ZATI-400910 format. One record per residue (C-alpha): x negated, y, z; residue in three letters. Coordinates in steps of 0.02 Angstrom, whole numbers, padded with zeros to 5 digits, always signed. Example, Ala and Ser with C-alpha at 12.3 -4.5 7.8 and 13.67 -1.06 7.14 Angstrom:
% ZATI-400910
-00615-00225+00390ALA
-00684-00053+00357SER
//
This chain:
% ZATI-400910
-04522+05404-00028UNK
-04607+05280-00148UNK
-04804+05320-00172UNK
-04889+05258-00323UNK
-04992+05100-00285UNK
-05118+05009-00380UNK
-05012+04848-00369UNK
-04886+04939-00472UNK
-05018+05018-00602UNK
-05100+04845-00628UNK
-04929+04760-00673UNK
-04886+04895-00793UNK
-05056+04906-00890UNK
-05062+04716-00893UNK
-04891+04691-00961UNK
-04931+04828-01081UNK
-05091+04731-01137UNK
-05023+04545-01122UNK
-04878+04612-01230UNK
-04977+04706-01378UNK
-05137+04585-01378UNK
-05039+04416-01426UNK
-04930+04486-01558UNK
-05060+04578-01638UNK
-05170+04422-01632UNK
-05017+04311-01718UNK
-04973+04452-01838UNK
-05069+04396-01990UNK
-05035+04216-01973UNK
-04835+04246-01958UNK
-04740+04241-02117UNK
-04601+04379-02114UNK
-04433+04323-02060UNK
-04265+04401-02117UNK
-04215+04553-02024UNK
-04074+04545-01892UNK
-03920+04613-01941UNK
-03876+04776-01861UNK
-03730+04907-01877UNK
-03872+05043-01840UNK
-03901+05165-01976UNK
-04055+05138-02082UNK
-04215+05181-01963UNK
-04319+05320-02024UNK
-04512+05341-02074UNK
-04523+05432-01901UNK
-04450+05281-01822UNK
-04566+05144-01906UNK
-04715+05223-01975UNK
-04852+05173-01830UNK
-05001+05291-01872UNK
-05125+05301-01732UNK
-05261+05414-01818UNK
-05144+05538-01913UNK
-04990+05570-01802UNK
-04847+05671-01860UNK
-04751+05759-01719UNK
-04575+05825-01777UNK
-04430+05892-01710UNK
-04319+05732-01658UNK
-04369+05599-01533UNK
-04338+05418-01561UNK
-04522+05343-01518UNK
-04658+05433-01433UNK
-04726+05246-01420UNK
-04747+05249-01620UNK
-04875+05376-01608UNK
-04745+05516-01675UNK
-04633+05614-01565UNK
-04476+05695-01646UNK
-04318+05784-01610UNK
-04282+05766-01428UNK
-04453+05805-01342UNK
-04497+05959-01432UNK
-04318+06032-01437UNK
-04206+05928-01306UNK
-04303+05926-01142UNK
-04357+06089-01029UNK
-04523+06075-01112UNK
-04603+06263-01131UNK
-04720+06229-01265UNK
-04812+06106-01402UNK
-04944+06079-01280UNK
-04832+05965-01162UNK
-04761+05860-01307UNK
-04939+05812-01365UNK
-04989+05739-01195UNK
-04868+05568-01235UNK
-04947+05526-01394UNK
-05095+05396-01378UNK
-05265+05455-01357UNK
-05210+05638-01308UNK
-05228+05708-01135UNK
-05232+05887-01066UNK
-05327+05982-00954UNK
-05209+06092-00837UNK
-05240+06243-00744UNK
-05067+06312-00736UNK
-04899+06209-00738UNK
-04852+06250-00912UNK
-05048+06301-00991UNK
-05103+06123-01036UNK
-05265+06102-01130UNK
-05264+05962-01257UNK
-05407+05819-01253UNK
-05411+05697-01400UNK
-05506+05551-01363UNK
-05587+05642-01212UNK
-05646+05788-01321UNK
-05568+05968-01283UNK
-05582+06144-01273UNK
-05625+06209-01450UNK
-05681+06045-01516UNK
-05472+06031-01539UNK
-05462+06137-01689UNK
-05276+06219-01691UNK
-05226+06280-01872UNK
-05056+06374-01884UNK
-05019+06410-02071UNK
-05208+06423-02131UNK
-05255+06526-01989UNK
-05370+06450-01847UNK
-05303+06501-01676UNK
-05412+06529-01525UNK
-05362+06586-01350UNK
-05403+06756-01297UNK
-05439+06712-01109UNK
-05620+06694-01066UNK
-05549+06579-00911UNK
-05466+06458-01043UNK
-05288+06515-00980UNK
-05200+06517-01146UNK
-05255+06366-01255UNK
-05174+06395-01429UNK
-05040+06254-01433UNK
-04960+06329-01269UNK
-04919+06475-01384UNK
-04804+06359-01502UNK
-04633+06362-01432UNK
-04518+06215-01474UNK
-04399+06332-01566UNK
-04521+06377-01692UNK
-04582+06206-01759UNK
-04523+06097-01883UNK
-04676+05976-01911UNK
-04849+05957-01808UNK
-04974+05867-01886UNK
-05113+05806-01768UNK
-05268+05720-01832UNK
-05376+05600-01731UNK
-05541+05525-01772UNK
-05503+05485-01970UNK
-05397+05635-02037UNK
-05418+05733-02186UNK
-05542+05868-02258UNK
-05390+05922-02388UNK
-05371+06078-02302UNK
-05552+06116-02251UNK
-05504+06126-02067UNK
-05579+05980-01960UNK
-05611+06002-01773UNK
-05759+05880-01703UNK
-05616+05803-01594UNK
-05458+05839-01679UNK
-05358+05945-01780UNK
-05180+06007-01728UNK
-05100+06069-01891UNK
-04942+06184-01875UNK
-04864+06212-02065UNK
-04756+06378-02060UNK
-04683+06386-02241UNK
-04512+06311-02213UNK
-04469+06226-02394UNK
-04309+06136-02432UNK
-04299+06021-02597UNK
-04283+06122-02756UNK
-04123+06016-02771UNK
-04043+06057-02617UNK
-03877+06144-02616UNK
-03854+06315-02562UNK
-03802+06324-02388UNK
-03858+06368-02192UNK
-03858+06282-02030UNK
-03854+06360-01862UNK
-03948+06272-01697UNK
-03941+06311-01519UNK
-04031+06227-01368UNK
-04005+06258-01179UNK
-04102+06163-01072UNK
-04106+06188-00884UNK
-04253+06094-00756UNK
-04189+06073-00586UNK
-04361+06062-00487UNK
-04416+06233-00568UNK
-04254+06313-00581UNK
-04302+06328-00748UNK
-04209+06391-00903UNK
-04246+06365-01101UNK
-04121+06460-01224UNK
-04163+06449-01403UNK
-04065+06475-01567UNK
-04086+06481-01742UNK
-04032+06465-01931UNK
-04105+06374-02071UNK
-04061+06357-02253UNK
-04066+06439-02417UNK
-03991+06456-02590UNK
-04056+06414-02758UNK
-04211+06503-02766UNK
-04268+06538-02585UNK
-04268+06459-02409UNK
-04237+06556-02258UNK
-04289+06502-02056UNK
-04270+06624-01922UNK
-04280+06580-01735UNK
-04304+06657-01551UNK
-04303+06589-01387UNK
-04320+06644-01197UNK
-04383+06532-01062UNK
-04419+06550-00870UNK
-04490+06428-00754UNK
-04515+06447-00554UNK
-04616+06380-00444UNK
-04605+06206-00374UNK
-04622+06095-00220UNK
-04726+05935-00221UNK
-04644+05770-00144UNK
-04723+05812+00015UNK
-04666+05978+00032UNK
-04809+06080-00025UNK
-04758+06243-00133UNK
-04850+06258-00301UNK
-04868+06429-00393UNK
-04797+06381-00553UNK
-04689+06532-00620UNK
-04695+06594-00802UNK
-04588+06692-00927UNK
-04582+06683-01112UNK
-04499+06742-01256UNK
-04539+06709-01440UNK
-04465+06725-01610UNK
-04514+06645-01777UNK
-04469+06701-01971UNK
-04502+06593-02118UNK
-04461+06651-02302UNK
-04491+06592-02466UNK
-04448+06618-02660UNK
-04471+06514-02803UNK
-04472+06661-02941UNK
-04486+06529-03086UNK
-04492+06325-03082UNK
-04656+06287-03026UNK
-04696+06437-02914UNK
-04675+06474-02744UNK
-04705+06631-02647UNK
-04705+06617-02459UNK
-04727+06723-02293UNK
-04694+06675-02103UNK
-04714+06786-01945UNK
-04729+06690-01769UNK
-04729+06782-01611UNK
-04735+06747-01422UNK
-04741+06859-01267UNK
-04781+06790-01104UNK
-04785+06866-00933UNK
-04834+06831-00749UNK
-04873+06662-00768UNK
-04976+06589-00614UNK
-05140+06476-00623UNK
-05182+06405-00449UNK
-05342+06347-00517UNK
-05408+06524-00557UNK
-05462+06666-00490UNK
-05332+06778-00573UNK
-05159+06759-00650UNK
-05096+06811-00826UNK
-04989+06971-00818UNK
-04960+07003-01006UNK
-04999+06923-01154UNK
-04933+06939-01331UNK
-04972+06821-01474UNK
-04934+06854-01655UNK
-04973+06750-01806UNK
-04918+06808-02005UNK
-04950+06688-02140UNK
-04932+06726-02336UNK
-04961+06622-02486UNK
-04930+06579-02664UNK
-04919+06397-02737UNK
-04912+06342-02935UNK
-04866+06185-02976UNK
-04908+06104-03125UNK
-05021+06207-03196UNK
-05109+06098-03337UNK
-05113+05918-03373UNK
-05244+05881-03241UNK
-05237+06035-03124UNK
-05075+05988-03025UNK
-05079+06124-02898UNK
-05156+06295-02852UNK
-05115+06360-02690UNK
-05185+06539-02609UNK
-05163+06583-02433UNK
-05216+06708-02316UNK
-05154+06748-02125UNK
-05198+06843-01969UNK
-05189+06794-01800UNK
-05193+06935-01640UNK
-05183+06882-01458UNK
-05186+07024-01338UNK
-05216+06955-01139UNK
-05215+07032-00981UNK
-05249+06941-00818UNK
-05272+06992-00634UNK
-05273+06950-00448UNK
-05146+07048-00363UNK
-05052+06898-00314UNK
-05213+06800-00250UNK
-05281+06793-00065UNK
-05424+06894-00099UNK
-05338+07044-00155UNK
-05360+07148+00008UNK
-05557+07127-00023UNK
-05568+07130-00223UNK
-05460+07199-00358UNK
-05492+07128-00522UNK
-05404+07144-00693UNK
-05470+07077-00863UNK
-05410+07135-01029UNK
-05452+07034-01184UNK
-05407+07001-01347UNK
-05451+06885-01487UNK
-05429+06918-01680UNK
-05436+06798-01824UNK
-05425+06816-02000UNK
-05434+06679-02131UNK
-05409+06650-02324UNK
-05392+06494-02416UNK
-05389+06438-02587UNK
-05351+06244-02635UNK
-05347+06140-02793UNK
-05252+06003-02840UNK
-05316+05888-02975UNK
-05264+05732-03036UNK
-05411+05638-03112UNK
-05328+05483-03183UNK
-05178+05389-03133UNK
-05267+05313-02984UNK
-05370+05458-02930UNK
-05329+05623-02844UNK
-05433+05764-02800UNK
-05403+05914-02672UNK
-05541+06046-02665UNK
-05564+06224-02604UNK
-05644+06359-02514UNK
-05598+06432-02332UNK
-05653+06598-02244UNK
-05620+06634-02060UNK
-05675+06779-01961UNK
-05654+06761-01769UNK
-05692+06925-01665UNK
-05667+06918-01464UNK
-05695+07043-01335UNK
-05649+07052-01140UNK
-05721+07173-01014UNK
-05666+07138-00824UNK
-05640+07276-00707UNK
-05691+07246-00512UNK
-05632+07358-00373UNK
-05702+07353-00196UNK
-05578+07456-00081UNK
-05700+07440+00068UNK
-05837+07524-00032UNK
-05741+07616-00163UNK
-05851+07539-00301UNK
-05808+07482-00466UNK
-05915+07354-00570UNK
-05874+07315-00751UNK
-05908+07150-00832UNK
-05914+07141-01030UNK
-05879+06949-01019UNK
-05864+06933-01217UNK
-05986+07078-01290UNK
-05907+07105-01433UNK
-05945+06941-01508UNK
-05887+06874-01688UNK
-05904+06717-01797UNK
-05882+06702-01969UNK
-05860+06544-02060UNK
-05840+06488-02244UNK
-05846+06337-02312UNK
-05812+06230-02477UNK
-05732+06062-02460UNK
-05652+05927-02558UNK
-05568+05759-02537UNK
-05546+05605-02658UNK
-05413+05483-02646UNK
-05423+05330-02758UNK
-05329+05165-02774UNK
-05439+05017-02797UNK
-05370+04853-02840UNK
-05298+04706-02745UNK
-05216+04831-02631UNK
-05373+04935-02567UNK
-05368+05119-02554UNK
-05530+05240-02539UNK
-05528+05409-02478UNK
-05696+05518-02474UNK
-05714+05702-02410UNK
-05853+05817-02376UNK
-05861+05998-02312UNK
-06014+06112-02309UNK
-06024+06304-02238UNK
-06121+06428-02155UNK
-06058+06509-01984UNK
-06139+06663-01922UNK
-06123+06712-01733UNK
-06155+06890-01674UNK
-06124+06990-01518UNK
-06152+07174-01528UNK
-06125+07232-01349UNK
-06283+07120-01270UNK
-06377+07279-01208UNK
-06234+07336-01102UNK
-06255+07313-00910UNK
-06245+07154-00811UNK
-06267+07104-00633UNK
-06418+07155-00528UNK
-06479+07299-00641UNK
-06510+07190-00795UNK
-06422+07179-00957UNK
-06330+07064-01038UNK
-06465+06999-01146UNK
-06591+07000-01002UNK
-06484+06891-00908UNK
-06479+06764-01047UNK
-06668+06767-01041UNK
-06681+06740-00841UNK
-06589+06571-00850UNK
-06633+06516-01037UNK
-06799+06571-01051UNK
-06866+06652-01216UNK
-06767+06553-01340UNK
-06623+06650-01290UNK
-06693+06813-01336UNK
-06622+06794-01523UNK
-06421+06815-01493UNK
-06374+06824-01672UNK
-06380+06651-01759UNK
-06346+06566-01934UNK
-06308+06401-01940UNK
-06268+06270-02097UNK
-06133+06182-02051UNK
-06060+06005-02142UNK
-05944+05862-02121UNK
-05880+05709-02214UNK
-05759+05554-02203UNK
-05747+05410-02279UNK
-05622+05268-02264UNK
-05545+05116-02343UNK
-05378+05058-02323UNK
-05314+04855-02363UNK
-05122+04849-02379UNK
-05066+04684-02444UNK
-04893+04715-02389UNK
-04778+04838-02344UNK
-04776+04768-02164UNK
-04965+04774-02143UNK
-05112+04897-02147UNK
-05295+04868-02098UNK
-05408+05029-02109UNK
-05589+05076-02058UNK
-05719+05207-02088UNK
-05846+05341-02032UNK
-05862+05521-02006UNK
-06003+05660-01964UNK
-05955+05828-01907UNK
-06048+05972-01848UNK
-05981+06118-01719UNK
-06079+06277-01673UNK
-06066+06325-01510UNK
-05908+06431-01470UNK
-05912+06626-01417UNK
-05892+06572-01232UNK
-06033+06437-01241UNK
-06148+06561-01328UNK
-06097+06743-01258UNK
-06027+06731-01094UNK
-06108+06877-00988UNK
-06192+06818-00830UNK
-06027+06868-00690UNK
-05921+06788-00567UNK
-05806+06625-00637UNK
-05712+06501-00552UNK
-05817+06403-00426UNK
-05963+06535-00425UNK
-06046+06630-00572UNK
-06066+06565-00762UNK
-06173+06621-00915UNK
-06181+06580-01089UNK
-06323+06518-01198UNK
-06371+06604-01362UNK
-06506+06463-01409UNK
-06379+06333-01413UNK
-06404+06195-01558UNK
-06235+06143-01644UNK
-06155+05996-01613UNK
-06174+05849-01718UNK
-06039+05702-01732UNK
-06051+05527-01822UNK
-05921+05411-01786UNK
-05842+05236-01830UNK
-05656+05179-01816UNK
-05552+05025-01875UNK
-05359+04992-01845UNK
-05224+04891-01894UNK
-05036+04927-01918UNK
-04913+04788-01929UNK
-04727+04781-01919UNK
-04597+04611-01942UNK
-04418+04678-01943UNK
-04389+04694-01743UNK
-04568+04731-01700UNK
-04695+04876-01738UNK
-04876+04854-01674UNK
-05036+04978-01699UNK
-05206+04945-01621UNK
-05368+05062-01666UNK
-05539+05064-01590UNK
-05674+05202-01599UNK
-05853+05240-01560UNK
-05920+05412-01578UNK
-06106+05485-01542UNK
-06123+05675-01524UNK
-06302+05745-01527UNK
-06325+05900-01445UNK
-06145+05902-01346UNK
-06123+06051-01262UNK
-06099+06024-01082UNK
-06035+06141-00959UNK
-06142+06114-00796UNK
-06230+06190-00657UNK
-06395+06258-00710UNK
-06448+06357-00535UNK
-06406+06375-00351UNK
-06448+06547-00286UNK
-06372+06698-00184UNK
-06327+06803-00321UNK
-06231+06948-00207UNK
-06334+06952-00077UNK
-06217+06883+00056UNK
-06324+06768+00113UNK
-06229+06616+00038UNK
-06299+06502-00108UNK
-06202+06527-00262UNK
-06174+06390-00389UNK
-06213+06450-00561UNK
-06125+06363-00707UNK
-06188+06361-00881UNK
-06194+06252-01045UNK
-06342+06143-01104UNK
-06367+06016-01260UNK
-06355+05842-01216UNK
-06338+05675-01304UNK
-06164+05598-01285UNK
-06065+05444-01320UNK
-05872+05413-01335UNK
-05779+05247-01352UNK
-05607+05166-01329UNK
-05441+05121-01416UNK
-05265+05151-01427UNK
-05125+05042-01442UNK
-04945+05068-01467UNK
-04787+04934-01483UNK
-04609+04956-01534UNK
-04510+04790-01490UNK
-04339+04754-01549UNK
-04264+04641-01402UNK
-04091+04654-01478UNK
-03998+04753-01610UNK
-03964+04873-01454UNK
-04127+04864-01360UNK
-04302+04926-01390UNK
-04459+04930-01279UNK
-04580+05053-01324UNK
-04770+05040-01243UNK
-04919+05150-01271UNK
-05087+05128-01190UNK
-05257+05215-01220UNK
-05440+05232-01150UNK
-05601+05326-01174UNK
-05762+05322-01097UNK
-05878+05483-01097UNK
-06074+05453-01068UNK
-06195+05578-01055UNK
-06327+05484-01115UNK
-06467+05607-01072UNK
-06419+05632-00894UNK
-06355+05438-00865UNK
-06209+05491-00800UNK
-06011+05507-00868UNK
-05967+05657-00950UNK
-05844+05771-00831UNK
-05663+05774-00880UNK
-05642+05624-00953UNK
-05448+05545-00945UNK
-05425+05372-00871UNK
-05333+05224-00942UNK
-05155+05281-00969UNK
-05001+05233-01052UNK
-04808+05241-01062UNK
-04677+05100-01057UNK
-04495+05108-01071UNK
-04343+05003-01112UNK
-04207+05102-01212UNK
-04032+05043-01265UNK
-03883+05115-01381UNK
-03707+05081-01333UNK
-03538+05122-01400UNK
-03455+05071-01554UNK
-03563+05205-01656UNK
-03685+05208-01532UNK
-03689+05377-01489UNK
-03743+05333-01304UNK
-03926+05289-01269UNK
-03990+05256-01111UNK
-04177+05240-01067UNK
-04298+05183-00913UNK
-04469+05224-00928UNK
-04641+05273-00853UNK
-04808+05350-00876UNK
-04941+05260-00784UNK
-05133+05306-00764UNK
-05281+05200-00683UNK
-05395+05257-00554UNK
-05531+05377-00635UNK
-05691+05348-00533UNK
-05830+05390-00672UNK
-05851+05565-00636UNK
-05990+05695-00664UNK
-06037+05752-00493UNK
-06117+05911-00543UNK
-05961+05971-00632UNK
-05871+05977-00462UNK
-05729+05849-00517UNK
-05661+05699-00384UNK
-05616+05538-00416UNK
-05427+05508-00447UNK
-05320+05353-00382UNK
-05206+05266-00490UNK
-05016+05323-00517UNK
-04843+05284-00594UNK
-04705+05407-00628UNK
-04549+05347-00671UNK
-04385+05432-00758UNK
-04221+05384-00823UNK
-04134+05471-00957UNK
-03966+05469-01040UNK
-03916+05560-01209UNK
-03730+05560-01285UNK
-03698+05622-01464UNK
-03533+05691-01435UNK
-03515+05717-01619UNK
-03624+05743-01768UNK
-03665+05935-01714UNK
-03657+05909-01510UNK
-03775+05812-01409UNK
-03812+05809-01217UNK
-03954+05737-01124UNK
-03974+05712-00948UNK
-04128+05661-00859UNK
-04227+05625-00697UNK
-04421+05647-00696UNK
-04530+05566-00556UNK
-04381+05468-00506UNK
-04447+05392-00357UNK
-04523+05559-00298UNK
-04701+05483-00314UNK
-04830+05609-00249UNK
-04968+05600-00374UNK
-05101+05705-00451UNK
-05170+05687-00648UNK
-05369+05665-00646UNK
-05386+05831-00768UNK
-05273+05947-00671UNK
-05401+06067-00593UNK
-05399+06108-00397UNK
-05323+06248-00335UNK
-05472+06380-00305UNK
-05403+06473-00163UNK
-05264+06481-00016UNK
-05091+06514-00124UNK
-04917+06452-00106UNK
-04947+06294+00011UNK
-05109+06259-00073UNK
-05278+06267+00017UNK
-05444+06285-00073UNK
-05503+06138-00155UNK
-05342+06044-00144UNK
-05280+05924-00279UNK
-05122+06006-00364UNK
-04977+05861-00363UNK
-04863+05846-00494UNK
-04669+05905-00475UNK
-04558+05788-00369UNK
-04402+05709-00423UNK
-04332+05833-00563UNK
-04164+05818-00644UNK
-04141+05910-00810UNK
-04009+05944-00917UNK
-04016+05971-01113UNK
-03870+06040-01227UNK
-03904+06035-01417UNK
-03772+06097-01552UNK
-03786+06147-01733UNK
-03647+06224-01841UNK
//
């Protein structure tokens, strides 16, 4: 067994940086040279567009290194959901509490700072313990395109997460000139290390006036063993369906609707005191679009949608079941509406403007039964909480002289936060509201809040040639405290107890970013750097140490506080064509987060991370692809002791894969992940909470060992 060493990590990191830096520095001084002749098919925009601030994830896979993942990672690996695909993009990491339930972290900011929008509906998880980040509900079969904004994004839709935004369009639309036809597709994937299967199938196509897409899937994954033989609980089972139908009643008009459903059951979470027992996720969208309304009014779009998530977790398979039986049913509902206008002001200026309204409601009640005494306790964790957000937004894009373009966008809105059940009973004979005051003082007496929100972005882009782009800009944004941060009722939580703070101020961020993209026939390079300041950043931290339950042992009480925070980092990606049949993709990213108020690092910050590979295509028609690659991460010693996290050593995980296209409609892929059976754990994977499987309380949860996978894709 080969274990990761600091030497192997340093070699990969140095090679990555030394490869990117000299090429980028020479780029402007290099005159374009003729591209080498190649019998490859013309590269697609997905292969060549290197965009680090606005990433497009599609359903093919040629180059995760160019900032985009297309087909094969979403549909041709055993991946269970979208979250697993996103972690391959520069600047995106994930907090792991279960094997497949990854919470995206964009440039060091996670949780609800990263907005997930399905159609026009912002989707929020239904678990108070954060078992279900919304991106984990997005199954590969249901995705045509996913847009991920980091830093400088767009305000043209009215949704802008303070850390980033994941957008999943749900309207399947072909070109009006597309012929009447249908295509069926299917994928079968097997993951040996977890005895995991994923089966999916669907159809897409349409006629002269309509477009249709329908698909379904089933997946099941079991526990796995680490390279050292430790059994890790990691079972889960999911099934889902997706449907999209659009009509063109007349030229220039479109009516469309979609429905997405996912059902999950028996999902293991060794980092939490409960497992997910049963979850239902449903998102529906409807819309109407009118193109070419008038000379300057080019488009009017009306959209509406709803998301409903019902979630049940319990501790029936946990080590403490004999002394405590616990179950928590919870729910989240989102209702959304949006109107957008596309206005052509002049040949060089486009305006997008509109209004958006979202209503989020959450409720969760935990029941705890003590068999020894027969006592039953009820914790209203989310006390009938809601947030109503309304906003007006616009974005102007203008072409300037001398190859310059400018973009300016702004959003203003109001957020109303309420909790109608704060007079319910809590621990120690107090009400939920009284517990807020106990820990946060009289400022927490007022639980309902109305806050004005705003956001703005401005950017400049210089593109003197098709092969070169330089850009820079600044943005400001705000985020009111989320329902868990503001209203979580005092009660048991992982690692002790937790209580929300109704008096939290909203976060206020400003940031600057600059970057360069350059291509020269055989080479694509992209480099981006950023700096962000967040005033009143909402930090999860320890706020008290006391004996809560009278057992003579001091308990940690976690809460939330406003601090000043700073984030700065960079991302780089490279795709080098060493030969007409050989490519070398490399990505590397780094972010440092600082709690300025506390003069210490922010918690849950990813280390320096990257990927590197060498890829070749063989055969007369290049149907065979061979690839050897690695993911690597540096040591992370910048930790927040008050959060309760540990330092993490550097690691490298190698993989090898081979894909062969038997014919245009049939593709076979075989690969091995963690080729050398390295024992490692990722910094953002949370520790085991109690004895479970082969894990002990506080154990680091290592990644799976050597894993063979097979994928068969077909279309007909």
